[in-house]
BAMIBA-821192 format. One record per residue: residue in three letters; x, y negated, z of N, C-alpha, C in turn. Coordinates in steps of 0.2 Angstrom, whole numbers, plus 2048, in hexadecimal, padded with zeros to 3 digits. Example, Ala and Ser with C-alpha at 12.3 -4.5 7.8 and 13.67 -1.06 7.14 Angstrom:
! BAMIBA-821192
Ala84281C82783E816827842810827
Ser84080B823844805824840800827
//
This chain:
! BAMIBA-821192
Met499BE32CA495BE92C848FBEA2CD
Ser489BEB2CA483BEB2CD482BF22D1
Phe47EBF22D647DBF82DA47ABFE2D5
Ser476BFC2D1473C022CC479C042C8
Glu47EC002C6483C032C2488C072C6
Val489C052CC48DC0A2D048AC102D1
Leu483C112D3480C172D447FC1B2CE
Lys47EC182C847EC1C2C2485C1F2C0
Gly48AC1B2C1491C1D2BF493C232C4
Leu491C222CA492C282CF48FC2E2CD
Thr488C2D2CB484C332CA487C372C3
Glu489C322BE48BC352B8492C382B8
Lys496C372BD49DC392BE49DC402C1
Val498C422C4498C482C8493C4D2C5
Gln496C532C3492C582C048DC5B2C5
Gly486C5B2C3481C5E2C847EC582CC
Ala480C522CB47DC4D2CF476C4C2CD
Lys472C4B2D246BC4A2D1469C422D2
Gly46DC3F2D646BC382D646FC352DC
Ala46FC2E2DD472C2B2E246EC252E5
Leu46FC232EB46BC1D2EE46FC1A2F3
Ile46EC132F4470C0F2F946AC0E2FE
Val46BC0F304466C0F309468C0B30F
Gly464C07312465C03318464C0831E
Met467C07323467C0C329460C0C32B
Asp45CC07329454C0732B450C0C327
Gly454C0F322451C1431D44EC11317
Ile44EC0A31644CC07310451C0730A
Ile44FC0A305453C0B2FF454C042FC
Val45BC022FB45DBFC2F745DBFD2F0
Glu460C032EE460C042E7461C0C2E6
Glu45EC0E2E045FC162DF460C172D8
Phe463C1D2D6464C1F2CF462C262CF
Ser45EC292CB45CC302CB45DC332C4
Gln460C392C4460C3D2BE45BC432BE
Asp457C432C3453C482C544CC452C6
Pro448C422C1442C3E2C243DC422C5
Glu43CC482C5437C4C2C7438C4E2CF
Gly43EC4F2D143FC532D743FC502DD
Ile443C4B2DE445C492E5442C432E7
Asp43FC432ED43CC3D2F0441C392F4
Phe444C342F0449C302F3447C2C2F9
Asn441C292F943FC252FF43FC29305
Ser43DC2F30543DC3430B444C3530D
Ile448C3630844FC3830A452C3230D
Gly451C2C30A454C2630E451C25315
Ala44BC26316448C2531C44BC2A321
Glu44AC3031F44CC36324454C36326
Tyr458C3532045FC36322462C2F324
Gly45EC2A324460C23327460C2532F
Asn45BC2833145AC2A33845FC2F33A
Val461C34336466C3933846DC35338
Leu46EC31334475C2D334475C2933B
Lys470C2633D470C22343471C27349
Glu46EC2C34946FC3134F476C3434F
Ile479C35349480C38349484C3234B
Gln483C2C349487C2634C487C26353
Asn481C26356480C2635D483C2B361
Ala483C3135E486C3736148EC36361
Ser490C3435B498C3335B49AC2D360
Ser496C28360498C23365498C2536C
Ser492C2936E492C2B375497C30377
Leu49AC3437249FC393734A6C35372
Arg4A6C2F3714ACC2B3704B1C2E36A
Leu4ADC303654B1C3335F4B2C2D35A
Gly4B0C2735B4B0C223564AAC22351
Asn4ABC1E34C4A5C1E3474A5C24342
Ala49FC2634149EC2B33C49DC28335
Ser4A1C2A3304A1C2632A49EC2A324
Glu49EC3132549BC3531F498C3B322
Val492C3D31F48FC4332148DC4731A
Ala48EC4D31A48BC51315486C57318
Val481C5731447CC5C31647AC61310
Met47BC67311479C6C30C473C6F30D
Thr46EC6F308468C72309467C77303
Asp461C7A303460C7F2FD45FC7B2F7
Ala45CC752F745AC712F1460C6C2EF
Val464C6A2F3468C642F246EC642F7
Asp474C622F5479C602F9479C592F9
Leu47AC562FF479C4F30047FC4C304
Ile483C47301488C44303486C3D305
Met487C3B30B485C3430E48CC31311
Arg48DC2B30F493C27311491C20313
Lys493C1E319491C1731B495C12317
Ile491C0D314494C07311497C02316
Asn492C0131B494BFD32148FBFF326
Asp48EBFB32C48ABFD331483BFD32F
Glu481BFA32A47ABF9328477BFD322
Tyr47CBFF31E47AC0331847FC09317
Phe47CC0E31347FC1431147EC1630A
Ile482C19307481C1C300480C23301
Ala47CC262FC47BC2D2FC47BC302F5
Leu47EC362F447FC392EE47BC402EF
Leu477C422EA473C482EA476C4C2E5
Leu478C522E747AC572E2476C5D2E2
Ser476C612DC474C682DC478C6C2E1
Pro475C712E4479C752E9480C772E6
Lys485C772EA48CC7A2E848FC772E1
Lys48EC712E0490C6D2DA495C682DC
Asn49BC682DB4A0C632DB4A0C5F2E2
Leu49FC622E749FC5E2EE4A5C5A2EF
Gly4ABC5D2EE4B1C592EF4B1C532EA
Lys4B0C542E44B0C4E2E04ABC492E2
Gly4A5C4B2E44A0C472E64A2C432EC
Arg4A5C462F14A8C422F74ADC3D2F5
Phe4B1C3F2F04B6C3A2EE4B3C342EB
Leu4AFC352E64ACC302E34A7C2B2E7
Val4A4C2F2EC49FC2B2F14A4C262F5
Arg4A9C292F74AEC242FB4B0C1E2F7
Gly4B2C1F2F14B4C192ED4AEC152EB
Ala4A8C172EA4A2C132E94A0C0F2EF
Ser4A1C122F54A0C0F2FC4A4C092FC
Arg4ABC0A2FB4B0C042FB4AEBFF2F7
Arg4ACC002F04AABFB2EC4A4BF72EE
Leu49FBFB2F1499BF82F3499BF42F9
Glu49EBF62FD49FBF23044A1BEB302
Lys4A4BE92FD4A5BE22FB49FBDE2FA
Glu49ABE22F7494BDF2F548FBDD2FB
Phe490BE130148CBE0307490BDB30C
//
């Protein structure tokens, strides 16, 4: 299964999903799928949240809490679920606010496991 098929399937299975992306921890997008062509700047999300995930990982490590694997951010415009695929890549799902966050988390976890085999 290709990266784009995984992202499209993930986005189509969650009501209110705006899109999904696979991003390197350096902030460079590997693949993206959008159902909201007007609204969201995926390149900026990849760059900014790649840095956020690195900082969270550093904080977790320095506090001896282990590896951080998933982060959710709720904003006025979008709910964002990010999950590490491995140490170099993460997957992100963007949802309309207050839409199926639990289902999104569940499906992102499964997609992350499928993608891990590809990296």
